[in-house]
C-alpha positions as CSV (number, residue, x, y, z in Angstrom):
1,M,4.9,12.0,13.0
2,I,1.6,10.2,13.4
3,E,0.1,13.1,15.4
4,L,1.1,15.5,12.6
5,E,-0.5,13.2,10.0
6,M,-3.7,13.0,12.0
7,R,-3.8,16.8,12.2
8,R,-3.3,17.1,8.4
9,L,-6.2,14.6,7.8
10,K,-8.4,16.5,10.3
11,H,-8.0,19.8,8.6
12,D,-7.7,18.7,4.9
13,R,-9.5,15.5,3.7
14,T,-9.6,16.5,0.1
15,E,-6.7,14.3,-1.0
16,I,-8.1,11.3,0.7
17,Y,-11.5,11.6,-1.0
18,T,-10.1,12.3,-4.5
19,R,-7.7,9.4,-4.3
20,A,-10.6,7.1,-3.3
21,I,-12.2,7.7,-6.7
22,Q,-9.8,5.4,-8.7
23,P,-10.2,2.3,-6.5
24,I,-13.9,2.8,-6.4
25,L,-14.0,2.8,-10.2
26,W,-11.8,-0.4,-10.2
27,L,-14.5,-2.1,-8.1
28,A,-17.6,-0.5,-9.6
29,V,-16.6,-0.8,-13.3
30,Y,-13.8,-3.3,-13.8
31,G,-15.0,-5.7,-11.0
32,S,-18.6,-5.6,-12.2
33,V,-17.7,-6.2,-15.9
34,M,-15.1,-8.9,-15.2
35,S,-17.5,-10.7,-12.9
36,H,-19.2,-12.0,-16.1
37,V,-16.0,-13.6,-17.3
38,R,-16.0,-17.2,-16.1
39,D,-12.5,-18.1,-17.3
40,I,-10.7,-16.6,-14.2
41,P,-10.5,-19.3,-11.4
42,T,-11.4,-17.6,-8.1
43,N,-12.2,-20.7,-6.1
44,G,-15.9,-20.0,-6.1
45,I,-15.5,-16.4,-4.9
46,P,-17.3,-13.7,-6.9
47,Y,-14.8,-11.8,-8.9
48,I,-15.6,-8.4,-7.4
49,D,-15.0,-9.9,-4.0
50,Y,-11.8,-11.5,-5.2
51,I,-10.2,-8.3,-6.4
52,T,-11.4,-6.1,-3.5
53,P,-8.3,-6.9,-1.3
54,G,-6.0,-6.0,-4.2
55,V,-7.9,-2.8,-4.9
56,L,-7.7,-1.8,-1.2
57,L,-3.9,-2.5,-1.2
58,Q,-3.4,-0.6,-4.5
59,S,-5.1,2.4,-3.1
60,T,-3.1,2.4,0.2
61,I,0.2,1.7,-1.6
62,F,-0.5,4.6,-4.0
63,V,-0.8,6.9,-1.0
64,S,2.4,5.5,0.5
65,V,4.6,5.6,-2.6
66,F,3.8,9.3,-3.2
67,Y,4.4,10.1,0.4
68,G,8.0,10.7,-0.5
69,L,6.9,13.6,-2.6
70,T,6.3,15.4,0.7
71,L,9.9,14.9,1.6
72,V,11.1,16.3,-1.7
73,W,9.0,19.4,-1.1
74,E,10.3,19.7,2.5
75,R,13.8,19.5,1.2
76,E,13.2,22.3,-1.2
77,T,11.7,24.5,1.5
78,G,14.4,23.7,4.1
79,I,12.0,22.0,6.6
80,L,14.1,18.7,6.4
81,K,17.2,20.4,7.6
82,R,15.4,21.6,10.8
83,L,14.0,18.1,11.2
84,L,17.4,16.5,11.1
85,V,18.8,18.6,13.9
86,A,16.2,17.1,16.3
87,P,17.5,14.7,18.9
88,A,16.4,11.6,17.0
89,S,18.2,9.1,14.8
90,R,17.6,8.9,11.1
91,Y,16.2,5.4,11.6
92,A,13.6,6.8,14.0
93,T,12.7,9.5,11.5
94,V,12.2,7.1,8.7
95,I,10.0,4.8,10.8
96,G,8.0,7.7,12.0
97,R,7.4,8.9,8.5
98,A,6.5,5.4,7.4
99,L,4.0,4.8,10.2
100,A,2.4,8.2,9.5
101,S,2.0,7.1,5.9
102,G,0.4,3.8,7.2
103,V,-2.2,5.8,9.2
104,R,-3.1,7.8,6.1
105,A,-3.4,4.6,4.1
106,V,-5.6,2.9,6.6
107,V,-7.9,6.0,6.6
108,Q,-8.0,5.7,2.8
109,A,-9.0,2.0,3.1
110,L,-11.7,2.9,5.6
111,I,-13.4,5.1,3.0
112,I,-13.3,2.3,0.3
113,F,-14.4,-0.4,2.7
114,P,-18.1,0.7,3.1
115,V,-18.3,1.5,-0.6
116,A,-17.3,-2.1,-1.4
117,M,-20.0,-3.3,0.9
118,L,-22.6,-1.2,-1.0
119,L,-21.4,-2.8,-4.2
120,G,-22.2,-6.2,-2.8
121,V,-18.8,-7.4,-1.6
122,K,-19.3,-9.9,1.2
123,F,-16.7,-9.5,4.0
124,I,-16.1,-12.0,6.8
125,S,-17.8,-10.7,9.9
126,D,-15.1,-11.8,12.4
127,P,-13.8,-8.5,13.9
128,V,-10.4,-10.2,14.7
129,Y,-9.9,-11.1,11.1
130,I,-10.9,-7.6,9.9
131,I,-8.5,-6.0,12.4
132,A,-5.7,-8.3,11.3
133,A,-6.4,-7.4,7.7
134,F,-6.1,-3.7,8.5
135,L,-2.9,-4.4,10.4
136,M,-1.5,-5.9,7.2
137,L,-2.6,-2.8,5.2
138,F,-0.8,-0.7,7.8
139,M,2.3,-2.7,7.6
140,I,2.7,-3.0,3.9
141,S,1.9,0.7,3.5
142,G,4.7,1.5,5.9
143,G,7.1,-0.6,3.9
144,F,6.2,1.1,0.6
145,A,6.5,4.5,2.4
146,G,10.0,3.5,3.3
147,L,10.6,2.6,-0.3
148,S,9.3,6.0,-1.3
149,I,11.7,7.7,1.1
150,F,14.6,5.8,-0.4
151,V,13.5,6.9,-3.9
152,A,13.1,10.5,-2.7
153,S,16.7,10.4,-1.5
154,L,17.8,9.8,-5.1
155,M,15.5,12.2,-6.9
156,K,16.3,15.9,-6.9
157,T,12.9,17.2,-8.3
158,R,9.3,16.4,-7.7
159,E,8.7,15.8,-11.5
160,R,11.3,13.0,-11.5
161,F,9.8,11.5,-8.4
162,M,6.3,11.5,-9.8
163,G,7.5,9.5,-12.8
164,I,9.4,6.9,-10.8
165,G,6.5,6.6,-8.3
166,Q,4.0,5.8,-11.0
167,A,6.5,3.4,-12.6
168,M,6.7,1.5,-9.3
169,I,3.0,1.1,-8.5
170,M,1.5,-0.4,-11.6
171,P,4.1,-3.1,-12.4
172,L,4.0,-4.4,-8.8
173,F,0.2,-4.3,-8.9
174,F,-0.1,-6.3,-12.1
175,A,2.8,-8.7,-11.1
176,S,0.8,-9.9,-8.1
177,N,-2.3,-11.9,-7.3
178,A,-4.4,-8.8,-6.9
179,L,-6.5,-9.3,-10.1
180,Y,-5.9,-12.9,-11.0
181,P,-4.2,-16.1,-9.6
182,I,-0.5,-16.4,-10.0
183,K,-0.9,-19.7,-11.9
184,L,-2.4,-17.8,-14.9
185,M,0.8,-15.7,-15.3
186,P,3.6,-16.4,-17.7
187,P,6.6,-18.0,-16.0
188,L,8.6,-14.8,-15.8
189,L,5.8,-12.9,-14.1
190,Q,5.3,-15.8,-11.7
191,S,8.9,-15.5,-10.6
192,I,8.4,-11.8,-10.0
193,A,5.2,-12.4,-8.1
194,I,6.9,-14.8,-5.7
195,V,9.3,-12.0,-4.6
196,N,6.7,-9.3,-4.8
197,P,5.7,-8.2,-1.2
198,L,2.4,-7.1,-2.5
199,T,1.5,-10.7,-3.4
200,Y,1.8,-11.8,0.3
201,A,-0.1,-8.8,1.5
202,V,-3.0,-9.5,-1.0
203,D,-3.0,-13.1,0.0
204,A,-3.3,-12.2,3.7
205,V,-6.0,-9.6,3.3
206,R,-8.0,-11.8,0.9
207,G,-7.9,-14.7,3.4
208,L,-8.8,-12.5,6.3
209,M,-11.5,-10.5,4.7
210,I,-13.0,-12.6,1.9
211,S,-12.2,-16.3,1.8
212,G,-11.4,-17.1,5.4
213,D,-8.5,-19.2,4.3
214,V,-5.6,-18.2,6.6
215,T,-3.4,-21.2,5.9
216,N,-0.5,-19.0,4.7
217,I,-1.1,-16.2,7.2
218,T,2.2,-16.7,9.1
219,L,4.2,-16.8,5.8
220,D,2.4,-13.7,4.6
221,F,3.0,-11.6,7.7
222,S,6.6,-12.8,7.9
223,A,7.3,-11.9,4.3
224,V,5.9,-8.4,4.8
225,I,7.8,-7.9,8.1
226,I,11.1,-8.8,6.5
227,F,10.3,-6.5,3.6
228,D,9.6,-3.6,6.0
229,L,12.8,-4.2,8.0
230,I,15.0,-4.3,4.9
231,I,13.4,-1.2,3.4
232,F,13.6,0.7,6.7
233,A,17.3,-0.1,7.0
234,V,18.1,0.9,3.4
235,A,15.9,4.1,3.6
236,S,17.6,5.1,6.8
237,I,21.1,4.7,5.3
238,S,20.1,6.8,2.3
239,F,18.1,9.4,4.2
240,K,21.0,11.8,4.6
241,K,21.2,12.0,0.8
242,I,17.9,13.9,0.7
243,I,19.4,17.1,1.9
244,E,22.6,16.8,-0.1
């Protein structure tokens, strides 16, 4: 699955470039403007630096969530039926798809990363921290790809899937610590943010890339791993519904 995804990226990079436009605008426009607002507590971190991990994750998750659209198309064309007769379990197929999505998401992040540096974002220079941050990007992207596969098993048309996919991304993005600290949210949103896997992913990437605070790194990685395992199991169980 990963090899197939790498071949697709090698021969057609248009989608990666076009999807990088939105996160770059988040940094260049929203981040620059909101940097002048002093009411958002960021623990001394410039606001554009503060939101960069969230923007990176939003970009990669956007790629992952809409990865299920490929499955809907493959079901319509009959490719999935051929895939399911291969000597591999549904669980292996779901994980393979999710990991392939993670590869695409990391490539997306690698495009945004140097642009953020050009905009003045100061990243921690420790290569171990940067690799760990990209590992988190890979893991959370795989989990959301699994969620996308689960949704694809319930949707019969690409149009319905597009609507559900968009409805998943933005609420999770805003109900996290991507743009502002959780303590600024109303109590209801704080409760949602605590169980939102994106919150833990943002906290890990921000600590590894920007602030250097890795106090909660074990909790963050554990939460994302648990999220991935649960989603992979649920997506595997529902995978057969895609061809029904």
